[in-house]
N, C-alpha and C positions, 0 to 999 in steps of 0.2 A: 589494414589490420596489422598490428605490431607482432612480429615473431622473432625468434632467436636468429633467424637468417637475415634480418635487416642489416644492410651493409654497414651503417654507422649509427651507433646509439646516441641519441640526443639526451645526454644526462641532464637531470634537473639542476638548475642553478640553486645556490643556497636559499634564496628567497622562494623559489618554486617549491623546493623540498620542504621548507618550513610551512608554507601555505597548504601543501598536499597533506602533510602530517596533521596539521590543525583540522583540515576537513575530515580526514579519516577518524580522528579521535572524537571530534565534536559530533559527527553524524552517528557514531556508535553510542556515545553518551546520551544523545538526544533520544535515540530509539529505546535505550534502557530506561530513561526517565519516563517516557510515554507509556511503556509497557508496565513499569512499576505503578504508575498512577491508575491504570486500568485494572491492575491486579486487585484493587479494593472492590471491584465489581465482579471478581472471579473470572476475569477474561484476560486474554492476551491481545496485544496490538494486532497481530495477524488475524485473530478471530474477529475483533472489532471491525477491522477493515473489510472483511467479507460481509458481515452483517450490515455495515454502513452502506456498502455498494448495493446490496440487495434492497435496502430500504429506499434507495433512490431510483431503482430500476422500475420500469413499467410493470405493474401487477406484482412487484416484489419478487420477480423471478428473473434468472439469468442463466444462460448456458454456462456450464462449468468451465469449458475451455475459454470462453470470452472473459469470465470472471478471473481466471488464472492470469490471462494477459493483462487485465486491468490492474490487478494488485501486484503484478510482477512477481509471481510465485510459480513454481513448477506445478503441472497438473496433479502430480502425486501429492504434493504438499497441500494443495487446495482440497484434494480428496480426503486427506487425513484431518484437515481443519474442519471440513464439512461433517466428518464422522463425529468429532467432538461436539460440534454444535447440534447435531441430530440427537445425541444422547441427552442434551439439555432440553430438547424439544423446541429449539429456536429456528431450525430449518428442516426441510424434508427434500428428498430427491424425487424428481418426477421425470418421466420421458418428455422430451421436447414436444411442444404443441405442433410445431411445423415439421419436425423431423424425428420420428420415433426412435431413430438410432442414437440420437444425442441425449444427454442428461442435463436437466436444469436443476438448479438449486433454488428453492422457494422459501421465502421468509414466512414463518408461521406467525399467528397472532401472539403467541408467547414470546417469540423473538422480537416482534414489534413492540411489545410491552417493555422490553428491556432497553431498547435502543435509545430512548430519550435520556435516561439517566447516564448511560455510557457516553452518549454524545456530549452531554454537558461536561462530564468529567474530562473527556478527550479534548474538547475545545479549551477548557480552562488550563489543561496541561500544555497544550500547544502555545497558548498565550504566555503562560508562565515561563516555559523553557525555551521559547523561540522568539515570538513576537515582542515580548517585553524586554528582551535582551538587545534587540536591534532597533534602529530608528525606522520609521516608515519607509524612508528612501532605501535604506540597506535591505529591508525585507523585499521591497519591490525589485531591487537589483538582483537579489538572490533568486527570486522567482523567475526573472528573465534568464538568468544564467542557467538555472536548472532546466528550464524549458528548452534552451538550446542544446543542452547535453542530452535530454530525453529525446529530442527530435533526431539528433545525430546517432543515437544508439538504438532507437526503436526499429524493430523488424517491420518490413512492409506489411501493412494491414493490422499491425498491433494496435490495440486499443490505447487511446490517449486519455485525456481528462474526461471526455464526454462518454456517457454510457451509450453503447450502440446496440 
């Protein structure tokens, strides 16, 4: 881990600095574009991500701590997101089936009714703002690169792509 006490700073070369800044700006602009497109459905990207993960989970339910790991959000942020989704009737909180101390977030029928339209919007947005901008090879390479970064940064036991 890098700290201020590192003996020698390996400064970025001009090419590395340019690439790093392009990544920062592009990743932020992409998130803004995806969020903006979902706003037409009255939802935010962080809310869609939670509902989407629940729609793919067995029985449409997932422990909130596992969900927070999967969507790479703090547990408190997922709790706030869940509260907004509960007000809409899209999810409900229930005690975990296998451990009554834990809390699961459960997708409701009303939530399930909204996921199809939001998913179409999201996929079209991803295609427009990311896939259509890159060649298939560039997108594949981006995926491989991001998997390497994810694997290097993930905490032991942290959820990956698959729902656990």
